[in-house]
Structure formats: structure tokens, C-alpha cells
C-alpha positions as CSV (number, residue, x, y, z in Angstrom):
1,E,109.7,107.7,187.7
2,T,108.7,107.0,191.3
3,V,107.0,104.2,193.2
4,R,105.4,105.2,196.5
5,L,105.1,102.6,199.2
6,L,102.6,103.2,202.1
7,N,102.6,101.0,205.1
8,T,99.1,100.4,206.3
9,G,100.0,97.8,208.9
10,G,102.5,97.6,211.8
11,L,106.2,98.2,211.9
12,A,107.9,96.8,208.8
13,A,111.7,96.1,209.2
14,M,112.5,96.0,205.4
15,A,116.2,95.6,205.3
16,G,116.9,93.0,202.6
17,W,113.4,93.3,201.1
18,T,113.3,93.7,197.3
19,L,111.1,95.3,194.7
20,D,111.4,93.7,191.3
21,D,109.9,94.0,187.8
22,G,109.8,90.2,187.1
23,Q,112.4,90.7,184.3
24,G,115.7,91.0,186.1
25,Q,115.5,94.5,187.6
26,V,115.7,94.3,191.4
27,Y,116.0,97.0,194.0
28,R,117.2,95.9,197.4
29,F,116.1,98.0,200.4
30,P,119.1,99.2,202.5
31,D,120.3,97.8,205.8
32,G,118.4,99.2,208.7
33,F,115.5,100.4,206.6
34,T,112.2,100.4,208.6
35,L,108.8,101.6,207.4
36,Y,106.6,102.6,210.3
37,N,102.8,102.3,210.5
38,R,101.2,104.9,208.2
39,G,104.7,105.7,207.0
40,A,105.5,106.1,203.3
41,V,108.6,106.2,201.2
42,S,109.2,107.1,197.5
43,L,111.5,104.9,195.5
44,H,112.9,106.9,192.5
45,T,114.4,105.0,189.6
46,K,117.1,107.6,188.9
47,A,120.1,108.5,190.9
48,G,119.9,110.9,193.8
49,D,120.7,111.5,197.5
50,M,118.8,109.2,199.8
51,T,116.8,110.6,202.7
52,V,114.4,108.9,205.2
53,I,111.4,109.5,202.8
54,D,113.2,109.2,199.4
55,L,115.2,106.2,198.1
56,Y,117.1,106.2,194.8
57,W,117.8,103.1,192.6
58,G,120.5,104.7,190.5
59,L,119.3,103.5,187.1
60,S,119.5,105.6,183.9
61,A,116.3,104.3,182.2
62,A,112.7,103.7,183.2
63,V,111.8,100.3,184.6
64,W,108.0,100.5,185.2
65,T,106.4,100.2,181.7
66,S,102.8,99.3,181.0
67,G,102.0,95.6,181.6
68,K,104.9,94.9,184.0
69,V,104.2,93.4,187.4
70,M,106.1,94.9,190.3
71,T,106.5,92.5,193.3
72,L,107.5,93.5,196.8
73,R,109.3,90.6,198.5
74,D,110.4,90.2,202.1
75,D,113.9,89.1,203.0
76,S,113.1,85.4,202.6
77,G,111.8,86.1,199.0
78,E,108.1,85.7,199.8
79,A,105.9,88.1,197.8
80,Q,104.2,90.6,200.1
81,S,102.5,92.7,197.5
82,T,102.1,92.8,193.7
83,F,100.9,95.5,191.3
84,T,100.5,95.4,187.5
85,I,101.4,98.7,185.8
86,P,98.3,99.9,183.8
């Protein structure tokens, strides 16, 4: 299972940002992580080797089930984007 994030704005220094499912599962973006304008990254739920375009959460089970709301929050906890899983 993978979530793909696309930056359609300016430079996004995302160290400390989080992506959560509203039910206790929270992924924290690594120190120094930056997403450039028109840049994209794939966040995989499973374990794997991180690269500049692929991040891995390290979980053993799926997180994104139908009806859940994923929220991308900045390092101060403010919601920047939300998406409800169909």
C-alpha cells in the first residue's frame, strides 16, 4: 500500500511533518526531508530501504482502509491537507 504526495507549490521543508489516519497511526517525515516544487514522494506502509523518492513506514499491516481520513500536518501540527479513502 502506497500514498503518493505531489508538491504543487513551492519548496516544502517537511522535517517533522506527519501523516496520520486519525486513529493513532502516525508517520513522521525524517529530518532534512524536503519536497521541491513539482516533486513527488511515495510513502509505502511496509518496510523497505528509503530513497529520495520512496519512504517506508515499516508497518506489517495496511493502514489506509475505506472511510479513513488521512491528514498531512506540518511540524506545528496544523493540517495542510486531508483525504478520505473511498
